[in-house]
Backbone bond lengths (Angstrom), bond angles and torsions (degrees), N, CA, C in turn:
res aa  C-N    CA-C-N  psi(-1)  N-CA   C-N-CA  omega(-1)  CA-C   N-CA-C  phi
1 M - - - 1.456 - - 1.530 109.71 -
2 T 1.329 115.78 147.72 1.449 119.73 177.64 1.527 109.87 -76.49
3 A 1.334 114.94 163.17 1.461 118.94 178.22 1.527 110.99 -62.07
4 A 1.328 116.95 -38.58 1.463 120.68 179.61 1.529 110.90 -61.11
5 D 1.334 117.37 -42.92 1.469 121.02 178.11 1.524 111.08 -61.84
6 L 1.337 116.39 -43.13 1.459 120.67 -177.68 1.524 111.54 -67.28
7 I 1.314 116.55 -43.51 1.457 120.49 -177.93 1.523 110.98 -65.87
8 R 1.334 116.84 -34.26 1.472 120.17 178.94 1.521 112.36 -64.28
9 L 1.331 117.79 -20.83 1.462 120.47 176.76 1.531 111.65 -65.74
10 N 1.321 116.19 -25.38 1.473 121.75 176.37 1.529 111.26 55.28
11 N 1.334 116.17 40.65 1.460 121.62 -179.99 1.524 107.52 -149.14
12 L 1.332 116.91 88.09 1.458 120.57 -172.21 1.530 113.01 -62.16
13 P 1.354 120.95 -41.74 1.466 118.74 177.06 1.530 112.34 -58.36
14 L 1.322 117.39 -42.52 1.464 120.22 178.39 1.523 110.55 -65.58
15 V 1.317 116.96 -42.77 1.465 121.07 -179.46 1.524 110.54 -62.00
16 G 1.336 116.58 -44.21 1.456 119.68 178.78 1.513 112.29 -60.31
17 K 1.324 116.62 -40.11 1.471 120.04 178.51 1.522 110.99 -67.41
18 L 1.332 117.50 -42.53 1.460 120.67 -179.75 1.521 111.27 -60.85
19 V 1.323 116.90 -45.81 1.471 120.35 -178.00 1.521 110.81 -68.59
20 S 1.341 116.97 -42.63 1.467 119.24 179.93 1.527 111.12 -65.40
21 D 1.329 117.13 -37.24 1.464 120.04 176.79 1.524 110.77 -65.26
22 E 1.334 116.47 -41.98 1.462 120.16 178.72 1.522 110.68 -64.05
23 L 1.314 116.13 -38.19 1.458 120.37 -178.13 1.519 112.12 -67.87
24 T 1.335 116.39 -40.92 1.459 120.59 -173.78 1.519 113.11 -90.36
25 L 1.334 118.01 -7.19 1.459 120.29 -177.39 1.526 110.68 -61.44
26 G 1.306 115.64 123.36 1.456 119.96 175.44 1.514 114.90 83.01
27 L 1.330 117.66 -1.65 1.459 119.41 179.76 1.518 109.62 -88.35
28 H 1.327 115.62 147.63 1.463 121.09 174.04 1.519 107.48 -93.35
29 H 1.312 116.92 116.83 1.457 120.53 -175.67 1.521 109.93 -80.07
30 S 1.334 116.62 132.35 1.451 121.03 173.79 1.517 108.32 -94.45
31 R 1.314 116.44 149.58 1.452 120.85 -179.57 1.513 109.67 -105.42
32 R 1.337 116.82 138.76 1.451 120.14 175.90 1.511 109.06 -65.06
33 N 1.318 116.80 148.03 1.444 122.03 -178.56 1.529 110.92 -58.01
34 G 1.323 115.72 120.59 1.452 119.99 176.87 1.511 115.16 92.36
35 V 1.319 119.15 -5.47 1.458 120.11 -177.92 1.522 109.73 -62.10
36 G 1.312 116.71 128.50 1.457 121.50 176.06 1.507 114.52 83.57
37 V 1.350 119.31 0.56 1.455 120.63 -176.26 1.525 110.57 -80.52
38 E 1.334 117.27 -49.08 1.455 120.87 -178.03 1.533 108.69 -94.35
39 F 1.317 115.73 100.38 1.461 119.70 -176.84 1.522 110.24 -67.51
40 A 1.350 116.37 134.34 1.453 121.22 -179.45 1.521 111.94 -113.87
41 Q 1.335 117.19 -49.76 1.459 118.77 -173.87 1.518 110.37 -167.79
42 Y 1.326 114.04 166.60 1.456 120.96 168.92 1.523 108.42 -99.48
43 R 1.312 115.76 152.88 1.455 121.04 170.16 1.525 107.94 -141.52
44 D 1.338 115.92 162.37 1.458 120.59 179.77 1.524 110.80 -66.92
45 Y 1.315 115.27 143.10 1.470 121.00 174.43 1.521 109.54 -62.52
46 R 1.345 116.13 136.30 1.461 121.54 179.08 1.512 109.69 -122.82
47 P 1.342 117.90 149.81 1.466 119.69 175.55 1.527 110.48 -54.61
48 G 1.327 115.87 132.21 1.458 120.93 -176.55 1.512 112.60 105.62
49 D 1.365 117.86 -21.77 1.459 120.57 175.82 1.525 110.22 -67.99
50 D 1.309 116.04 149.68 1.456 121.01 174.25 1.537 107.98 -73.07
51 P 1.336 118.75 121.07 1.470 120.28 -179.51 1.529 113.08 -57.16
52 K 1.334 118.06 -23.33 1.459 120.72 179.88 1.527 112.00 -65.18
53 R 1.340 116.56 -17.93 1.460 119.63 -177.96 1.530 112.57 -88.07
54 I 1.332 117.76 -1.17 1.469 120.96 176.48 1.536 109.12 -70.11
55 D 1.315 115.98 133.91 1.464 121.29 176.42 1.528 107.79 -86.43
56 W 1.331 116.37 101.94 1.458 120.85 -173.16 1.536 112.14 -73.82
57 K 1.332 117.26 -24.76 1.470 119.01 175.10 1.528 109.99 -66.83
58 R 1.340 115.72 -41.78 1.459 118.77 176.60 1.520 111.23 -66.36
59 Y 1.331 116.46 -32.84 1.465 119.77 177.63 1.522 110.14 -62.86
60 A 1.351 116.59 -41.01 1.461 120.32 179.73 1.525 111.19 -64.71
61 Q 1.343 116.66 -30.59 1.457 120.52 -178.40 1.527 112.81 -83.99
62 T 1.345 116.40 -34.58 1.467 120.20 -170.76 1.523 114.20 -115.78
63 D 1.335 116.77 -12.24 1.466 121.75 -175.14 1.534 111.27 61.46
64 K 1.350 115.78 27.93 1.468 121.62 177.33 1.529 109.48 -125.20
65 H 1.330 115.11 143.47 1.462 120.19 176.29 1.526 108.46 -84.54
66 L 1.328 116.17 105.38 1.453 121.95 -176.50 1.528 110.50 -115.82
67 V 1.316 115.19 143.52 1.463 122.44 -179.65 1.516 108.80 -113.65
68 R 1.334 116.65 136.65 1.462 121.28 179.02 1.527 109.68 -81.26
69 E 1.329 116.44 137.57 1.455 122.63 172.46 1.517 108.86 -120.42
70 S 1.330 115.34 152.79 1.459 120.12 178.33 1.508 109.98 -123.40
71 E 1.323 115.99 163.98 1.463 120.29 178.97 1.518 110.63 -61.93
72 T 1.323 117.62 -38.81 1.458 120.85 -178.21 1.514 110.99 -64.76
73 E 1.332 116.72 -40.36 1.457 119.92 179.28 1.520 111.34 -63.52
74 S 1.332 116.99 -44.44 1.451 120.03 -173.61 1.516 113.31 -76.59
75 S 1.354 118.59 -6.53 1.457 120.70 179.44 1.521 112.01 -89.84
76 H 1.316 118.04 -4.62 1.461 121.29 -178.51 1.523 109.65 -100.14
77 Q 1.317 115.51 123.93 1.457 121.95 -174.56 1.528 110.05 -108.42
78 V 1.313 115.93 130.52 1.458 121.48 173.38 1.524 107.41 -112.78
79 R 1.322 116.81 112.02 1.459 121.51 177.81 1.529 108.75 -102.14
80 L 1.297 116.15 125.53 1.452 122.25 176.07 1.525 107.90 -99.99
81 L 1.323 117.00 127.42 1.454 121.70 -177.77 1.522 109.07 -124.20
82 L 1.329 115.93 121.40 1.463 122.11 -176.53 1.526 109.91 -114.17
83 D 1.313 115.64 126.44 1.456 121.74 174.17 1.533 108.20 -69.18
84 L 1.336 116.28 122.13 1.464 120.89 -178.87 1.523 111.71 -116.43
85 S 1.331 117.57 23.48 1.461 120.33 174.58 1.528 109.37 -74.58
86 G 1.337 115.93 161.56 1.458 121.14 -172.83 1.517 114.90 -58.54
87 S 1.317 117.96 -27.57 1.465 120.12 -178.32 1.518 112.65 -66.40
88 M 1.341 117.23 -14.37 1.465 119.99 177.64 1.525 111.68 -72.78
89 N 1.337 117.86 -9.65 1.469 121.08 176.62 1.518 112.59 -83.08
90 Y 1.311 117.50 -1.63 1.470 120.53 177.53 1.529 109.82 -57.89
91 A 1.333 116.80 139.85 1.470 120.77 -176.68 1.516 110.50 -141.08
92 E 1.307 115.28 149.65 1.467 123.69 171.18 1.519 107.75 -136.47
93 D 1.331 116.20 132.93 1.471 121.79 178.03 1.531 111.54 51.27
94 N 1.349 115.08 44.67 1.467 122.52 175.04 1.528 113.97 67.36
95 V 1.330 117.58 15.83 1.466 121.38 174.31 1.518 107.65 -115.55
96 S 1.327 116.61 113.54 1.463 119.46 179.50 1.530 109.95 -88.04
97 R 1.322 113.61 154.11 1.465 119.16 178.39 1.528 110.34 -61.80
98 L 1.340 117.05 -38.17 1.460 120.38 -179.44 1.520 111.35 -64.47
99 D 1.323 118.09 -45.80 1.467 120.67 179.22 1.523 110.93 -62.83
100 Y 1.324 116.83 -39.65 1.469 120.43 178.70 1.534 109.35 -63.06
101 A 1.330 116.19 -43.61 1.462 120.31 179.81 1.532 111.09 -62.75
102 K 1.328 117.01 -38.41 1.465 120.46 178.66 1.528 111.29 -62.58
103 V 1.332 116.91 -40.06 1.468 120.58 178.19 1.527 109.75 -61.11
104 L 1.328 117.13 -44.69 1.458 120.82 -179.47 1.521 111.29 -61.86
105 L 1.333 117.12 -47.28 1.455 119.98 -176.33 1.526 112.25 -71.30
106 A 1.329 117.85 -36.07 1.465 119.71 176.48 1.524 110.38 -62.72
107 S 1.316 116.77 -40.38 1.468 121.20 179.14 1.527 110.90 -65.45
108 L 1.326 116.84 -42.59 1.461 120.60 178.39 1.521 111.27 -67.02
109 A 1.331 117.38 -33.00 1.464 120.32 176.89 1.524 110.66 -63.39
110 Y 1.331 116.81 -40.63 1.461 120.04 176.60 1.519 111.17 -60.20
111 I 1.321 116.53 -44.84 1.466 120.26 -178.64 1.524 110.54 -63.76
112 A 1.337 116.90 -45.86 1.461 120.38 179.73 1.527 111.04 -62.71
113 N 1.331 117.55 -39.19 1.454 121.04 179.88 1.518 111.58 -65.16
114 R 1.321 116.32 -38.58 1.463 119.57 178.32 1.522 111.66 -64.61
115 Q 1.331 116.66 -26.83 1.463 120.61 178.72 1.527 111.99 -90.90
116 S 1.340 116.33 3.00 1.462 122.46 179.24 1.527 112.59 62.93
117 D 1.319 116.91 29.19 1.461 120.59 173.04 1.522 110.04 -77.67
118 Q 1.322 116.39 151.71 1.452 120.23 171.38 1.528 108.33 -71.15
119 I 1.320 116.41 135.69 1.462 121.12 -176.08 1.525 109.21 -121.46
120 S 1.313 115.82 139.51 1.458 120.96 172.34 1.525 108.27 -144.00
121 L 1.326 115.85 161.10 1.465 121.16 -176.93 1.524 109.46 -131.63
122 Y 1.334 114.37 134.99 1.464 121.53 178.33 1.525 108.96 -130.01
123 G 1.323 115.24 154.17 1.452 121.04 175.21 1.516 110.15 -123.91
124 L 1.328 116.69 141.54 1.456 120.59 175.41 1.519 107.55 -102.28
125 R 1.335 115.56 110.73 1.454 120.69 -174.00 1.526 108.58 -141.17
126 N 1.347 115.64 133.36 1.469 121.63 178.78 1.526 112.20 53.50
127 G 1.318 115.02 36.92 1.461 119.70 175.86 1.509 115.04 79.12
128 Q 1.328 118.31 7.48 1.459 122.37 -179.41 1.527 110.43 -124.69
129 I 1.316 116.09 146.49 1.456 121.28 174.43 1.524 107.92 -93.07
130 E 1.330 116.39 114.65 1.460 122.30 -175.14 1.527 110.35 -104.24
131 P 1.344 117.72 130.76 1.474 119.46 173.20 1.520 109.66 -72.05
132 L 1.322 117.19 123.32 1.461 122.24 179.43 1.522 111.84 -103.54
133 V 1.327 116.77 -39.94 1.472 122.06 176.28 1.521 107.76 -139.33
134 P 1.333 118.98 114.14 1.461 120.20 177.85 1.525 110.86 -76.66
135 P 1.327 117.60 159.81 1.467 118.77 174.53 1.522 110.28 -66.45
136 G 1.302 115.52 151.17 1.460 119.24 179.72 1.512 111.02 147.78
137 K 1.317 115.59 -167.36 1.455 121.11 -178.24 1.523 110.82 -62.79
138 Q 1.309 115.63 137.82 1.465 123.14 177.62 1.533 113.13 63.40
139 A 1.335 117.04 17.09 1.466 119.32 -179.08 1.521 110.89 -61.35
140 F 1.317 117.55 -37.58 1.466 120.92 -178.40 1.524 110.48 -59.67
141 Q 1.321 117.06 -49.87 1.464 120.45 -179.91 1.525 111.34 -64.75
142 K 1.331 116.79 -37.89 1.466 120.39 179.09 1.531 110.99 -66.10
143 V 1.333 116.75 -38.56 1.471 120.48 177.95 1.520 110.32 -59.29
144 L 1.332 117.08 -45.60 1.461 120.28 179.39 1.527 111.16 -62.88
145 G 1.333 116.78 -39.75 1.458 120.06 179.98 1.525 112.66 -66.46
146 V 1.326 116.53 -44.06 1.463 120.15 -179.25 1.524 110.35 -68.32
147 L 1.326 117.02 -40.99 1.467 119.40 178.45 1.523 111.16 -59.49
148 T 1.304 116.76 -37.33 1.459 120.26 -179.09 1.523 111.88 -61.15
149 S 1.324 116.73 -37.80 1.467 120.21 -170.14 1.522 115.15 -103.34
150 V 1.317 118.44 -15.32 1.465 120.25 -171.65 1.529 111.42 -67.47
151 K 1.338 116.31 144.80 1.459 123.23 -178.87 1.528 110.16 -116.42
152 A 1.322 115.27 158.01 1.471 121.44 175.87 1.516 109.06 -111.19
153 A 1.330 116.31 139.56 1.467 120.55 179.35 1.522 109.13 -168.63
154 G 1.333 115.94 157.14 1.455 121.04 172.15 1.515 113.70 87.01
155 A 1.313 113.68 176.28 1.465 121.57 -178.11 1.519 110.10 -107.80
156 W 1.316 115.31 165.27 1.452 121.68 174.57 1.520 107.11 -105.86
157 P 1.326 117.89 110.40 1.465 119.70 178.05 1.528 110.33 -61.08
158 D 1.302 115.66 163.84 1.459 120.61 -178.41 1.526 109.60 -76.59
159 T 1.337 114.91 63.82 1.454 121.25 178.38 1.522 108.57 -132.03
160 V 1.315 115.87 162.93 1.460 120.88 178.73 1.523 108.04 -113.53
161 P 1.333 119.00 113.14 1.467 121.25 -178.50 1.519 111.61 -71.35
162 T 1.310 115.32 165.41 1.461 121.79 -179.38 1.520 109.44 -102.01
163 L 1.322 116.14 128.63 1.459 120.85 177.04 1.520 110.64 -77.33
164 P 1.336 118.13 151.01 1.470 120.71 174.87 1.519 110.06 -58.43
165 G 1.320 116.29 142.90 1.454 120.75 -178.48 1.519 112.14 -72.55
166 L 1.305 115.38 159.73 1.459 121.83 177.34 1.527 109.99 -88.12
167 K 1.319 115.29 140.24 1.458 119.44 175.42 1.531 109.52 -79.98
168 R 1.288 115.89 157.89 1.455 121.60 -179.31 1.522 110.55 -61.54
169 N 1.309 116.09 136.93 1.474 123.40 178.02 1.530 112.59 61.38
170 Q 1.308 116.76 25.09 1.462 119.56 -179.87 1.519 109.69 -116.11
171 T 1.317 116.29 136.99 1.453 121.11 172.37 1.521 107.89 -102.37
172 E 1.322 114.76 153.96 1.461 118.63 -173.96 1.512 110.80 -137.46
173 L 1.317 114.28 142.14 1.453 122.05 170.34 1.521 106.84 -114.38
174 L 1.329 116.87 113.99 1.459 122.21 178.62 1.519 108.50 -100.53
175 I 1.326 116.38 119.73 1.462 121.48 -179.45 1.513 108.23 -112.86
176 L 1.312 116.11 116.14 1.453 122.40 -176.01 1.520 110.11 -114.26
177 V 1.347 116.55 132.89 1.464 121.69 174.15 1.523 107.52 -120.34
178 S 1.334 116.22 124.28 1.453 121.75 -175.12 1.519 109.48 -160.76
179 D 1.331 116.28 168.06 1.463 119.89 170.28 1.530 110.98 -87.27
180 L 1.329 116.85 -13.01 1.473 123.59 -178.83 1.524 112.81 60.62
181 L 1.314 117.27 22.13 1.455 120.13 176.10 1.526 108.16 -77.64
182 Q 1.322 116.19 129.75 1.448 119.85 -173.93 1.520 110.87 -138.60
183 L 1.332 115.04 155.50 1.455 120.88 177.62 1.522 110.90 -80.38
184 N 1.316 115.24 -44.86 1.467 120.79 177.37 1.526 108.86 -124.69
185 D 1.322 118.05 -110.32 1.464 121.36 179.97 1.521 111.61 -124.36
186 E 1.360 117.38 29.83 1.460 119.14 -174.16 1.527 113.03 -63.86
187 W 1.338 117.58 -38.73 1.465 119.38 178.38 1.521 110.53 -68.09
188 L 1.316 116.92 -44.81 1.462 120.29 -178.80 1.522 110.87 -61.25
189 T 1.328 116.78 -42.01 1.463 120.15 179.96 1.525 111.03 -64.21
190 L 1.330 116.85 -44.33 1.460 120.54 179.83 1.526 111.27 -61.48
191 L 1.326 116.76 -44.67 1.462 120.30 -176.29 1.523 111.79 -69.98
192 R 1.314 117.43 -35.03 1.469 119.79 176.35 1.522 110.44 -62.89
193 Q 1.329 116.41 -37.28 1.461 120.20 179.10 1.524 111.79 -74.44
194 A 1.332 116.58 -29.66 1.466 120.50 -172.88 1.518 113.06 -74.51
195 A 1.337 116.82 -45.28 1.465 120.70 -174.03 1.527 110.35 -70.69
196 S 1.327 115.71 130.21 1.467 120.64 179.55 1.525 108.59 -157.15
197 P 1.334 118.08 169.54 1.469 119.59 178.57 1.518 113.91 -58.38
198 H 1.333 117.36 -25.09 1.470 120.21 -179.49 1.530 112.19 -101.26
199 R 1.332 117.21 -3.13 1.456 120.46 178.92 1.519 109.23 -136.16
200 E 1.329 115.32 107.01 1.459 120.34 174.59 1.525 108.41 -87.47
201 V 1.323 116.35 137.68 1.455 121.82 -177.50 1.523 109.72 -113.61
202 L 1.332 115.92 124.42 1.455 122.08 171.47 1.518 107.00 -109.29
203 L 1.305 116.23 125.17 1.459 122.15 -170.48 1.524 109.87 -122.75
204 I 1.323 116.09 124.10 1.463 121.45 176.78 1.517 108.34 -115.07
205 Q 1.324 116.13 115.66 1.465 121.86 177.62 1.528 108.06 -96.59
206 V 1.323 116.72 117.27 1.458 121.92 -176.74 1.526 109.01 -103.57
207 L 1.332 115.42 124.59 1.465 121.27 -177.18 1.518 110.48 -134.48
208 G 1.324 115.33 155.40 1.454 120.69 172.14 1.522 110.76 -85.34
209 N 1.328 115.87 155.89 1.465 119.41 179.98 1.522 111.55 -59.22
210 Q 1.328 116.34 -39.97 1.459 119.41 -178.32 1.524 111.61 -70.71
211 E 1.309 118.03 -26.61 1.459 119.88 176.45 1.519 110.70 -67.59
212 V 1.301 116.70 -26.68 1.458 120.91 179.95 1.525 111.48 -92.77
213 A 1.337 116.74 -47.06 1.471 120.67 -173.43 1.523 112.72 -91.97
214 F 1.314 118.36 -37.57 1.461 125.42 -176.92 1.531 111.28 44.00
215 N 1.310 115.48 66.76 1.464 120.80 179.02 1.525 111.68 -105.87
216 L 1.338 116.36 33.26 1.459 121.72 179.85 1.524 111.02 -77.78
217 A 1.321 114.99 154.79 1.463 121.49 175.07 1.522 108.46 -141.64
218 G 1.339 116.78 143.99 1.458 121.24 -179.05 1.513 111.35 102.24
219 F 1.343 115.82 -178.25 1.457 121.27 -177.60 1.525 110.14 -84.77
220 Y 1.335 115.09 133.57 1.458 121.90 178.66 1.520 109.18 -136.00
221 Q 1.318 114.91 150.10 1.456 120.09 170.61 1.524 107.54 -105.09
222 F 1.305 116.12 115.78 1.461 122.01 -179.34 1.522 109.16 -98.61
223 Q 1.332 115.53 140.50 1.464 120.98 -179.54 1.512 110.44 -123.46
224 D 1.312 115.63 134.16 1.460 122.00 171.59 1.527 107.04 -76.89
225 L 1.325 117.71 112.44 1.462 121.60 -174.20 1.525 112.93 -72.72
226 E 1.313 117.06 -8.92 1.461 119.36 178.15 1.523 112.10 -97.96
227 T 1.337 118.07 -36.55 1.465 121.02 -178.87 1.512 112.99 -103.92
228 G 1.347 117.67 -18.60 1.452 121.39 -177.75 1.515 114.02 85.16
229 Q 1.311 119.02 -4.60 1.457 122.09 179.90 1.525 110.51 -67.01
230 T 1.343 116.02 144.19 1.461 120.97 -179.60 1.518 110.46 -122.16
231 L 1.328 115.10 156.43 1.462 121.60 179.14 1.518 108.16 -149.47
232 E 1.331 117.20 127.44 1.459 121.51 178.71 1.527 109.13 -103.45
233 V 1.316 116.60 124.78 1.458 121.43 -178.86 1.522 109.49 -142.73
234 E 1.319 115.11 162.48 1.462 121.43 170.45 1.525 106.45 -86.64
235 A 1.334 116.27 115.00 1.463 121.26 -169.76 1.528 112.48 -57.57
236 G 1.326 116.83 -37.58 1.457 119.30 -176.97 1.519 113.44 -61.82
237 T 1.332 116.90 -30.82 1.465 119.88 -176.92 1.525 112.50 -74.45
238 V 1.326 117.31 -21.45 1.464 119.70 -179.05 1.530 111.85 -111.69
239 Q 1.323 117.01 2.99 1.465 120.31 -174.87 1.512 112.63 -57.05
240 A 1.337 117.71 -49.67 1.462 120.75 -178.06 1.523 111.23 -62.50
241 T 1.331 116.79 -40.22 1.465 120.72 -179.54 1.517 111.27 -65.60
242 V 1.337 116.62 -44.33 1.461 120.64 -179.20 1.525 110.64 -65.19
243 R 1.318 116.97 -44.02 1.466 119.89 179.96 1.524 111.44 -62.60
244 A 1.334 115.92 -41.63 1.462 119.26 -179.90 1.525 111.23 -64.91
245 A 1.339 116.09 -41.82 1.464 119.89 179.10 1.527 110.89 -64.54
246 A 1.338 116.95 -41.20 1.471 120.56 179.33 1.523 111.08 -64.03
247 T 1.330 116.12 -43.90 1.462 120.21 179.38 1.519 111.39 -60.60
248 T 1.332 116.02 -43.80 1.465 120.59 179.20 1.525 111.05 -62.97
249 Y 1.335 116.03 -42.92 1.461 119.62 -178.40 1.526 111.62 -65.73
250 F 1.331 116.60 -45.13 1.460 119.17 -179.50 1.526 111.11 -64.01
251 Q 1.309 117.60 -36.85 1.464 120.79 178.34 1.525 110.28 -67.98
252 T 1.336 116.52 -37.76 1.465 119.74 176.94 1.521 110.94 -61.60
253 L 1.335 116.43 -44.11 1.462 119.81 177.41 1.519 111.03 -59.91
254 T 1.324 116.29 -45.35 1.463 120.62 -179.32 1.518 110.90 -60.33
255 D 1.323 116.29 -43.76 1.466 120.20 -178.36 1.526 111.67 -69.48
256 Q 1.351 116.92 -44.11 1.450 120.83 -173.32 1.524 113.71 -78.63
257 L 1.335 116.67 -20.68 1.459 119.62 -177.54 1.528 113.11 -101.17
258 Q 1.314 116.26 19.54 1.463 120.52 171.00 1.523 108.06 -79.55
259 L 1.323 115.23 71.98 1.461 121.26 -173.00 1.522 110.43 -117.20
260 P 1.336 117.15 146.68 1.468 118.67 171.75 1.518 109.72 -61.21
261 N 1.308 116.47 145.25 1.470 122.80 175.64 1.516 113.66 67.99
262 L 1.340 117.27 22.13 1.466 120.35 176.41 1.519 109.26 -137.30
263 R 1.318 115.11 133.88 1.460 121.05 176.92 1.524 108.72 -130.84
264 R 1.337 116.11 132.37 1.464 120.90 -177.39 1.513 110.02 -125.40
265 V 1.344 115.35 137.26 1.457 120.65 171.11 1.524 107.59 -129.20
266 R 1.328 115.65 154.17 1.454 121.51 177.75 1.522 108.71 -108.30
267 A 1.330 115.83 135.44 1.465 121.48 178.80 1.517 108.86 -123.44
268 L 1.319 116.51 132.53 1.453 121.54 171.31 1.528 108.59 -93.72
269 L 1.310 116.44 154.08 1.462 120.72 -176.50 1.525 112.67 -63.47
270 T 1.322 117.14 -14.96 1.468 120.58 177.09 1.524 112.67 -93.90
271 D 1.324 118.12 -4.65 1.465 121.03 -178.81 1.529 110.52 -77.57
272 P 1.338 118.96 134.49 1.469 120.25 174.29 1.531 110.15 -60.32
273 P 1.324 119.04 126.89 1.452 121.29 -177.00 1.538 114.31 -54.19
274 A 1.333 117.41 -38.59 1.465 119.73 -178.34 1.530 111.14 -62.52
275 L 1.322 117.73 -36.89 1.462 120.29 178.90 1.517 111.04 -68.31
276 V 1.326 116.68 -37.71 1.463 120.41 178.19 1.524 109.95 -63.13
277 L 1.331 117.37 -45.48 1.460 121.03 -178.93 1.520 111.29 -68.43
278 R 1.308 116.69 -33.77 1.469 119.35 177.13 1.527 110.24 -62.80
279 E 1.326 116.68 -41.90 1.463 120.38 178.02 1.536 110.43 -65.36
280 L 1.320 116.17 -39.59 1.457 120.16 -178.37 1.524 112.06 -66.52
281 L 1.321 116.58 -42.62 1.461 121.08 -172.20 1.520 113.52 -92.08
């Protein structure tokens, strides 16, 4: 399904499940080394869990749907980080960058929950990384709820925020969705600091077709979605300049983000979300 079709459903939990199901259909899942070996505890079955993980013997004893967790499973942290600066409100053909990003993160939350990973959600707003949903009980459901309602606004000052620290003996998967539009090198600096042997970074850059191709003609009023400033120009007169600047910027990102433990994919607002996630994963 296209992003426009999914967003029109106006039901992010359902959309996340549909995309995650489409992504995982027919795939053979590999298990991390040691997952499920050291039993830690039972927990209640939650929507999104794989029914195969229900302990049916315990169900016969307790009449409750319980899922087994292990120490290895609970030591893996998946942090979802959403850019909430004003530029995420950019839209083409009634699909906003923010809504597209929410679909991607909701789908990834479903996948992480099915693997019994710890899930948390953060937002990058006004140059700071804000905790929106901490890891813990019901974090998966809370992530879906916060994603549904969260708004983007404001600018990112020329500062580099601090990422949450890693706990001892914990590995982390940081998944960031952003347009990566920057004033100087704030995104590059943050990402260089983020990627490490204990923190793998998956990066999805979401862009509009016109931001990449810029094939507009005629007079347009352009607005900076972070500062509110506007500028009216004849698009044809600046087309070559804009295209050249975009090409240079994208090449800079490609060159500078050739880092160990970091993977980046680019998504256009017209790309089916499941295909984007398939490429990423």
